[in-house]
N, C-alpha and C positions, 0 to 999 in steps of 0.2 A: 285426443291425446297430443299434447304439445311436444315438439322435439327441440332439444337444446343443442346448439353448436358452439363448440369451444375453439377459439382461435389462439394461435401461439402468441406469446408476448412479443412486443416490439420494443425497440429502443426508445428512450424518452426523447422529448423534443430538444432538451438541453444537450444530450449526447449527439443527436443528429446535427445540431448547430455547430458543435465543436468539430465534428468530422467535416462539415462543409467548409469551415474556416481553414482547416488544415489542407484540404484538397484544393482550395482556391486562394492560397496565401498570396499568390502573385497579383491577385485582383485588389489587394488592400495595400494601402500605404503604411509605412512604418510608424508614422505619427498616429494613425488610427489604432494600431496594435499597442502602442505604448500607453494609451489612456485607459486600457482595459483594467478591471480590478485585479488585485494580486492573486486571488483564488483561481480566477479563470486563466490567468497567465501560467500558473503552476500546472493546471490540467493540460493546457496546450503544450507546455514544455515537456511534460511527461509523455504525451503522445508523439511529440516531435522527435524524441529520442529513438523511437522504433519505426519511423517512416523512412524507408530506404531512399526514396526519391529526393526527399528534402535533405537527408544527410549528405548526399552527394552534390547538392546544389551549391554553386559558388557563393550564394548570398546566405548561406546557413549562419554565418557569424552575425549577420544583421538581425536575423530572426532570433537567434539566441540572446543578443543584446536587448531586443525588444521584450522578450519574455522573462529574462532573469530579473529577479527583484530580491528585496531583503527578507521576504517570507518564503523563499524557495528552500525546501528541506532536503531534497536529494536530486543528484544529477548522475546520469549514466552515459559516459562517453566512450564506451568500449567498441562501438561500431564506426567511429569516425576517426579522422586524422587529427589528433590533438596537437595544438601549437600553443605558443606563449600568448598569442592574441586571445585565444579562447580562455586560457587561464586568467588573463587580465579581465575579461568580461565577467567571469565567475567571482571575481573579488568583491563585486557588489552584493553577493549572496552572503550576508553576515550570519544568518541563521542556518547555514548549511549543516545537515546532520550526517549525510552519507555521500561519499564521493567515489565513484567508480571511474578510474581513468583509463586503464589499459588491461587487456588480457594477453596481448603480444606486443612487446615494446618496439618491435621492428617497424610498426606502422605509425609511430608517434614521433613528433618533431619538437616537443617541448624540452626546455632546459631546466637545470636545477635552480637557476635564478628565478625563472617564472613560477616554478612550483613553490619555491620558498615564499615569494610575495603572496601567493594565494593562501598558503597555510597560515601566514601571519594574520590574515584578515578573517579566517574562518575559525574562530575560537570555540564555537559550539559543536565542532565536528565529533561524531561518535564512531564512524566506520570509515576507514581509508583503505582503498584497494588500488594498487599499481603494480602489475606483474610484468616481469621480464623487461624492465626499463633501466637503461644506464643512467638516467637522470636521477634516480632514487639512490642516494648515497647516505653515508653516516651523518652528514650535516643535515640532511632532510629529517632524519630521525631525531636529531638534536632539536630542530625547530618544532617538530611534533610534540616532543616532551616538554618544551618551554611554553608554547602558545596554546596547544590543544589539550587542555587538562581534562576534558570530559570524554576523551576517546577511550573506547573499550574493545576495539577490534581492529587488527591490522593484517593485511595480506600483501606481502612484498616478495612472493615467491619468484625465483628466477632472476632477482636483481643481483648481479654479480659484484656490484660495488658495496655491498653490505658486509661488514666485518664485525669483529668482537666489540669494537668501539661503539658501533651503533646500538648493539644490545645493551651496553652499559648505560646509554642514555635512556633506553626504554625501561630499565629496571626501576626507575622512579615513578612509573605510571601504574595505575591499577587496571591492567588489561584483563579481559575475560577470555579472549582467544587470540592466537598469533600463528601466522603461517609464514615460515621463512625457508621454504624448500628451495633447493638448488642455489644456496648461497655459500659464502666462504667462512661461515661461522664455525668455531672450534669449541672444544670442551670448556676453555676459559671463558668465552663469551656466554655460553649457556649457564655456567656456574654464577657469573656475575648477574645475569638476568634473573634467575630463579631465587637468588638471595635477596632481591629487592622487595618492593611493596607488592608486586604482582604474585608473590608466592601464595597468598591466601585467596586471591580472586581468580587465578587462571583455571579455566575449565577445559580448554581445547588447545592442543599444540601440534603443529605439523612441521617436521624437519626432514622430509623426504629428500633423498639424494644429497644429503649433507655428509660427504665422505669423511670430513674431519672430525665428526662427532663419534665418539666411541662409547664403550660401556661406562666409562667414568662419568661422562656428561649425562647419559641417560639415567644412571643411578642417582646422580645429583638431582635430577628432575623429580624422581619419585620420592626422594627424601624431603625435598623442600616444598612440594606442591601437594598438599593433602586433598584438595578439592578437584584434582585433575580427573576428568572422566573420559576424554577422548584424546588419544595420542597416536600419531602416525610417524613411523621412522623407517620407511621402505628404503632399501639400499643404503643403510647406515652400517657402521661397524659394530653392531650389537650381537653378542653371542647368545647361545641357547640358555646359559645360566641366568642371564638378565631377564629373558622373556619368561622363564619358569617362575622366577621370584616375583615378577610384576603381576602375573596372572593370578597368583595365589595370595599375595599380600596386599593388593590394592583393589578397591571396588571399582575397577575400570569398566565402563559401559562398552566402549569401542576401542579395539586395538588393531593396528594395521602394521604388518611388517612383511618382509620378503625372505623366503628361504630358497637358497640356490642349491640345486641338486647337481653335484659334480658327476657322480657315477652311480646309477641305480640298477645296473644289470648284474645279476648274480651269476658268476662263472662256475663256482663250485656248487655241487648239490647241497641242499639244505639238510642239516642233520636233525632228524625228528626222533624224540624219545620213543621207546617201545610202547609205553603206555598210551601215547597219543596215536600211535599207529594202530593199536588194537581197538581202541574206542575213543574217538574224538569228542564224544558227547557226555563224558563223565561229569563235566562241570555242570551241565543242565540237571542231571540226576542228583548230584550232590546239593545243588541249590534247592531242589524240591524237598529233599530230606531236611536241609537247614531251615526251610520255612516251617515245616511241621514241628521241628524242635523249638523254634521261636514261639509258635502258638502254644506249645506245652508250657513255656515259661511265661505265658500271658503277656507277650510283648505289646499287644494292641492296647492294653489298659495301662501297663506300667511304663511303657516306652513311648508309644506313638501319641498318647494323650498329652504328654508333657511338651513335645515339640510341635504338636498340632499338625500332623501329617496323615495322609491316607495310608492304608496297609500297602506294603510293597508287593510288587508282582513276583510270581514264582521264578522268573528269570531276570530279576532286577540287577543282580551283581554279575551277570554273564554277558548280557548284550549292552553295548555302549550306546547311550542316548545323550546324557548330559554329564560329562566327566567331572565337572566341578561339584555338582550336586551329589553325584554318586560317591565321590571321595569323601565329602563332608558327612554323608549319611553312614558310610563305612566306619569312619573314625568315631562318631558318637555312639554307633551301635556296638562297636568293639569295646568302647569305654563302659557302656552299660552292662555288657556281658562280663567284663572283668570285675565290676562291682558285684554282679550276681554271684561270681565265683568266690567272693569273700575278701577281695583286696581293695585297698583304697586307690582310686584313680579319678583324676579330675577330668571333666568333660572338655574336649578340645573346642576352641572357638573357630568361627568360619574363616577368619583372616590370620590364623596362626601359621607359622612356618610349616609347610608340609613335611619337610625332612625331619625336623625335630619330633613332630607328631608320630610319624611312622617309626622312628627310632624308639620312642617310649612304648608304643604298642608292641613292637617286636621284643623289647626287653622284658615286658610283662609276660608275653607268651612263652619266651624261653624259660623264665622262672617257673612257669607251670609245667614244663617238661616237654614242650613241643620241639621237634627237630626241624629247624628252618633250613631248607636247602635251596633257597632262591634269594635273589638280591632285593634290596629294599625298593628299588625303582619299579618293581613289578606291582607294587601296591599304590603307586602314585595316581594311576588312572581311575582307581576306585572300582574296577571291574576286572574279571578274569578268574582263572582257576585258583590262583594263589590267594585272592581275596576270599573266595568261598571256603578254601581250606582253613584259613585263619579263623573265620567266623564259625565254621563247623566245629573246630577244636574247642573254641571258647564256649560254644553252646553245649558241647558234651561235658565240659568241666562244670558249667553252671548247673546242668541237670543232675550230675552226681552230687554237687554241693547241696541241691535242694532235696535230695533223698527221694527222687521220683523213681518208682518201680513200675515195670511193665509186665503184664500178665498175658498168657496166651489167649487169643480171642476164641470164643466158642461160637461157631456159626450156627444159626437156627436150622432146624430140620425142615426140609421142604417136602410137602405132601403132593403126591401125584394126583392130578386132576383128571377125572374121567371125561374123555372127549367122545362125542358122537361121530361116528363115521358116516358120512353122507355120500351117497352114490354120485359119481361124476355125471351120470346122465341127467340128474335133476337140475344141474347148473346149465345156464344158457351162455354159450360162448358167442359173443357178437361178431368177433372176427371170423369165426368159422362160418356163421350164418351169412355174413357178407360175401365171403368167398364162394359159397355155394350159389348165392343169388347171381353173382357175376358170371359164374360158370354156366348157370342155367340160361341167362339172357344173352350170353355171348355165343350161343350155338349158331352155326351158319345155315343149318337146314331150315328152309322156309316152311315146309309142310308141318314141321312140329310146332312152329310158332303160330299156326292158324288155330283159332278157337272154334270148335265144332259143337253145335248144340246136340247133334245126334249122339255124340259120345256120352252126354250126360244122362240121357234117358236109358235106363236099363231095360233089357228085353224082358217080356212077360215070362218067358221060359226060365229065366234066371232068377225070378222072384221066388224067395223061399220064406216061409213063415218060421220065425225064430221065437222060441218061447223063452222070455227073459224071466229068470227067477233069481231073487237076491238071497244069498246065504250069509250076508254080512250083517252084523248087528249095527243098529243105527248109531248108538253112542260111540262105538269104536270107529265108525266112519267119520263122525264129527271130530274125534280126536286126531285121526289121521289128516283130515283136512286142515285143522288148526296147525298141525306140525309142518305140513308141506306148504301152506299158503305163504309164509314169509319168504320161502326159497324161490317162489315163482315170480316175485317182484323183480323187475328189471329196471335198473337205474343207469341211465346213459349220461356220463359226465362229459362236458365240453372240454376238450383239450386245446391248449394254445397252439399246438402244432397242426391242428386239423384245418385244412385249407377251405373246407366248407364254411366253417364259422367265420374265417377271415373274409371269404367272399361275401357272406351275408352282411358283415359289418361294412365292407366297402360299398355295397349297394345302399345300405341305410345312410351312410355318410354322403353318398352321391345324391340321394333323394333330399337329404337335409340341405345340402349345398344348393341344389336346384331351387328348393323352396325359398331359401333366404337370399339367393343371388339377385333376383329381380327387384325386390323391395330395397335391398341395400344399394343396388346400382342406381335405382331411381333417386334414393336419398343422397348418394354421393354426387350424382349429376346436378341435383337441385342445389346442394351445398356449393359445388363448383361454380354454378351460375351466380349464386348469391355473392360468393367471395370475389369473383371476377367483376361483378357489377359494383361491389363495394370498393374494390381497388380502383376502378375507373372513376368512381365518384371522388375518391380521395385525390387521385391525380388531377382531376378537373378542378377540385377545390384548391389544391396547391397552386395550380396555374393561376386561378382567379385571385388567390391571395397575393401571389407574387406580382400580378399586374396592378392590383389595387394598392398594395403597400410600396410599390416602387417609388412613387412620389413622396410618400411619407418617409421612406428611408433616405431619400435625397434631402428632404427637409431636416431629417434627424442629423445627417452628416454635416450640413451647413450649420445647424445649431451647435453641433459639437465643436466645429471649428471656431465659431463665434465665442462659445463658452471657453475654449482653451485660450483665445486671445484675451478675453476679459479676465480670466484667471491670471494670465501673465501680467496684465496691467495692474491687477489688484495686488499681485506680489510685489511689483516694482513700487507701487504707491504705498503699500503697507510697510516697506522698509523705511521710506521717508517719514511716515507717521510714527514709526517706532523710535526713530532718532529724535523727532520733536517731542515725543512723550518723555524720553529720557531727559532732554533739556528742561522741559516743564517740571519734571519731578525735582531736578536740581534747584531750579528757581524757587519752587515751593518750599524746599528745605531751607534755602537761605532766608526767605520771607518769614518762615516760622522761627528761625533763630533770632532774627531782628526783632520780631514781635515779643519774643520772650525777654530779650534784653530791655526793650522799652517798658514792658510791664514791671520788670524788676526795678528799673530806675523810677518809674512813676510811683510805685508802692513805697520806695524809699523816700521820695520827696513829700508825699502826703502824710507820712507817718510822723507824730509828735514825740514819740518816745526818745529820739536822740536829743531833742532840745531839753526835755525834762532831765535826761541824764547829764547833759552839759551843765544845767543850772545846779543840779545837786553837786556835781564835781566842783563847780565854782564856789558854792557855799563851803564845801569842805576845804577848798584851797584857802579861802579867806580866813576861816577859823584857824587853819594851820599857820597862816601868816601872822595872825594876831598872837597866837601862842608863841611863834618864833620871835615876834617883837618883844613880848614879855621876857622871854628867856635872854634875848639880846640885852634888854635894859638891866636885867639882874646881873648879867655878866659884866656889863660896863660899870655898874656900881661897884661890883667886887673888884674889878681892875683898878678903879679910881681909889678905892680904899687901900688897896695894896700899895699903889703908888704913893699915896699920902703917908702911909705908914713907913714906907722905905725912906721917903724924904726926911721924915721926922727922925728916923734912926740915923740917917746921914748927918743931919744937923746936930743931933746930940753928940754923935761921935766926933764931929768937927769941933764943937765947943770944948769938949774935954781935951782935945788935942791942943787948942789955943791956950787954954789955961795951963 
């Protein structure tokens, strides 16, 4: 049979390597740490934040500069002295999602200017925590609202330089939670904040020790923030009226506030009514009667099946367990009984105003004829004698309305059973037998304790012949035996208090332990030897690997140095190549443009269509010239004729004048 041994899990080689690097950071140069991949840098930075020795080291800033990169997502600096130099180093973390700066501002030395520069560079920030710091001002909140659009949670508790103006800047952001405890914020700043974009997204709000916030600001929060689930306003100026309305009108999951007790000692004796002095448990009895009446009205089918609840306990409305649930069940049960009594009554909802619900129930009860001698506040808790009294009255009215009649119960006749009287002497009392045995064996006389054989043998003179004759019938004897036989059986039950059984169990356990101890011990010793030998082998193998890989690691480091130099040269050369490539591209563009112009000119020179067009136009021009010449000749002949005609007319007119 083979035996399996299971060893506990150990850390991976990667995790052990990271721990080794952190524990021996002084053995590495900063250049060697900067060339590590970003994922390893982030893991080392995460572990560096919780290593106290390194946090107190004077070269912590150098290590932080070596590990911080553009893929770092979260940084926690609550355990170190934060300065502007550290904030300047974190400016390279452009994808920073969470930033924890301080928990106690007295140990920090950074300024508002350094924090502003950092926030301007971290535009992907989601969570910002800086508590009790004088460097966090309203201007910092303005920068957050301007540059960090993706932020959804801020904790600036204890920052005394935060005022209403800073909350006005935050009103434009879609925050999910905000903690501004111990600040100078007033009701005006709260009102401006909850009226902004965050009114629909805010889930958690903490305004502890904000003494300038009163019921007005708190009521504004509940009105404008429907999705608020967690609110804390310890040591604020909130009254009891606000807390009562908040608990019953909003589905708040967590609510924190502080109640200050001024004087809780009663000097005068408490006045107790006579009814309570006589019987303080009347409410329990009335609740049992009420439950019986509800069962008569078949409330399990008509009432509980609709709201899908289990049957209530017989003391449900007497003992306080969950006041909110009990009050809601009281209101809907009262509404159901009022409808059973024949009146119209709407079922109250879970988030209705409790004061209006109680007033409507009491008004309906008074209309039915009940004399109400207590205040409405007695019904707010949903438990108590007054709650049972109201429900009992409504149940009585509903039963009378249902015309239910009660008849006198007829108990069944009980027949007396004949019991056989058994003589006490037939029973065997074990306790008495044990006492007699102890008394017999505890006698101090030694002579009576000696067993003598002579006493057993009777003397011959004492021997008498006895004539045994049976006068009893055989069948009656058998019947008597059957009757007495069950009574003669003795059953001894083992009791848990019997020390004898405990002693026997202890002996059995001891024997079992002795039997299993030796093989178990041998197996454990064998396992211990195997584990120790395995650990020795692992240690020797580690030493061997360290010796064998030492030269390889040295070569690796030299190659890394060479590679970094080659990369640097490549970067310097690649910049010149890039410039020359740009010039080459420009020259290629110029050559292409020149080629295009030459092609256009060559195509225009080899093409004969322009000459043909010129010839056609020349022919058209010649034809037009000929036409114009003809028209000119016609016009000249017409002008000549007109001139001749005018001369003739002049001559004729002159001749007439001479004659």
